[in-house]
C-alpha positions as a Markdown table, in Angstrom:
| # | Residue | x | y | z |
|---|---|---|---|---|
| 1 | Unk | 22.7 | -47.9 | -61.5 |
| 2 | Unk | 19.0 | -47.8 | -60.6 |
| 3 | Unk | 16.6 | -45.9 | -62.8 |
| 4 | Unk | 13.4 | -44.7 | -61.2 |
| 5 | Unk | 10.6 | -46.2 | -63.2 |
| 6 | Unk | 13.2 | -47.2 | -65.8 |
| 7 | Unk | 13.5 | -50.2 | -68.0 |
| 8 | Unk | 11.7 | -53.1 | -66.3 |
| 9 | Unk | 12.2 | -55.7 | -69.0 |
| 10 | Unk | 15.5 | -57.6 | -69.2 |
| 11 | Unk | 17.4 | -56.9 | -72.4 |
| 12 | Unk | 20.0 | -54.6 | -74.0 |
| 13 | Unk | 19.2 | -51.0 | -74.5 |
| 14 | Unk | 20.8 | -48.3 | -76.6 |
| 15 | Unk | 21.4 | -44.8 | -75.2 |
| 16 | Unk | 22.5 | -41.7 | -77.0 |
| 17 | Unk | 22.2 | -37.9 | -76.9 |
| 18 | Unk | 20.9 | -36.0 | -79.9 |
| 19 | Unk | 20.4 | -37.2 | -83.4 |
| 20 | Unk | 21.1 | -40.8 | -84.1 |
| 21 | Unk | 23.2 | -40.1 | -87.2 |
| 22 | Unk | 25.7 | -37.8 | -85.6 |
| 23 | Unk | 25.9 | -39.8 | -82.3 |
| 24 | Unk | 26.8 | -43.0 | -84.1 |
| 25 | Unk | 29.4 | -41.3 | -86.3 |
| 26 | Unk | 31.1 | -39.6 | -83.4 |
| 27 | Unk | 30.8 | -42.5 | -81.0 |
| 28 | Unk | 28.4 | -40.7 | -78.5 |
| 29 | Unk | 26.3 | -43.7 | -77.7 |
| 30 | Unk | 26.4 | -46.9 | -75.7 |
| 31 | Unk | 24.5 | -50.0 | -74.6 |
| 32 | Unk | 23.4 | -51.0 | -71.2 |
| 33 | Unk | 22.1 | -54.3 | -70.1 |
| 34 | Unk | 19.1 | -54.8 | -67.8 |
| 35 | Unk | 19.3 | -58.1 | -66.0 |
| 36 | Unk | 16.5 | -60.1 | -64.5 |
| 37 | Unk | 15.5 | -59.0 | -61.0 |
| 38 | Unk | 16.5 | -61.4 | -58.2 |
| 39 | Unk | 14.1 | -62.2 | -55.5 |
| 40 | Unk | 16.0 | -59.9 | -53.2 |
| 41 | Unk | 15.5 | -57.0 | -55.6 |
| 42 | Unk | 11.8 | -57.7 | -56.0 |
| 43 | Unk | 11.3 | -57.8 | -52.2 |
| 44 | Unk | 13.2 | -54.5 | -51.8 |
| 45 | Unk | 11.1 | -52.9 | -54.5 |
| 46 | Unk | 7.8 | -54.1 | -53.0 |
| 47 | Unk | 8.8 | -53.0 | -49.5 |
| 48 | Unk | 9.7 | -49.6 | -50.8 |
| 49 | Unk | 6.3 | -49.2 | -52.6 |
| 50 | Unk | 4.5 | -50.3 | -49.4 |
| 51 | Unk | 6.4 | -47.8 | -47.3 |
| 52 | Unk | 5.6 | -45.0 | -49.8 |
| 53 | Unk | 1.9 | -45.9 | -49.8 |
| 54 | Unk | 1.8 | -45.7 | -46.0 |
| 55 | Unk | 3.2 | -42.2 | -45.8 |
């Protein structure tokens, strides 16, 4: 999954919907991991930015 302007720092992130107390109690939460960008990903991102600037 790719998030536009999403988490850019590697790490584990908690997601939930609504109040934290109810979400945890009813299991409506999760964790996703953001990995380090590979060189290929960085190149793809930079090329995309350049193309958007040229429009």
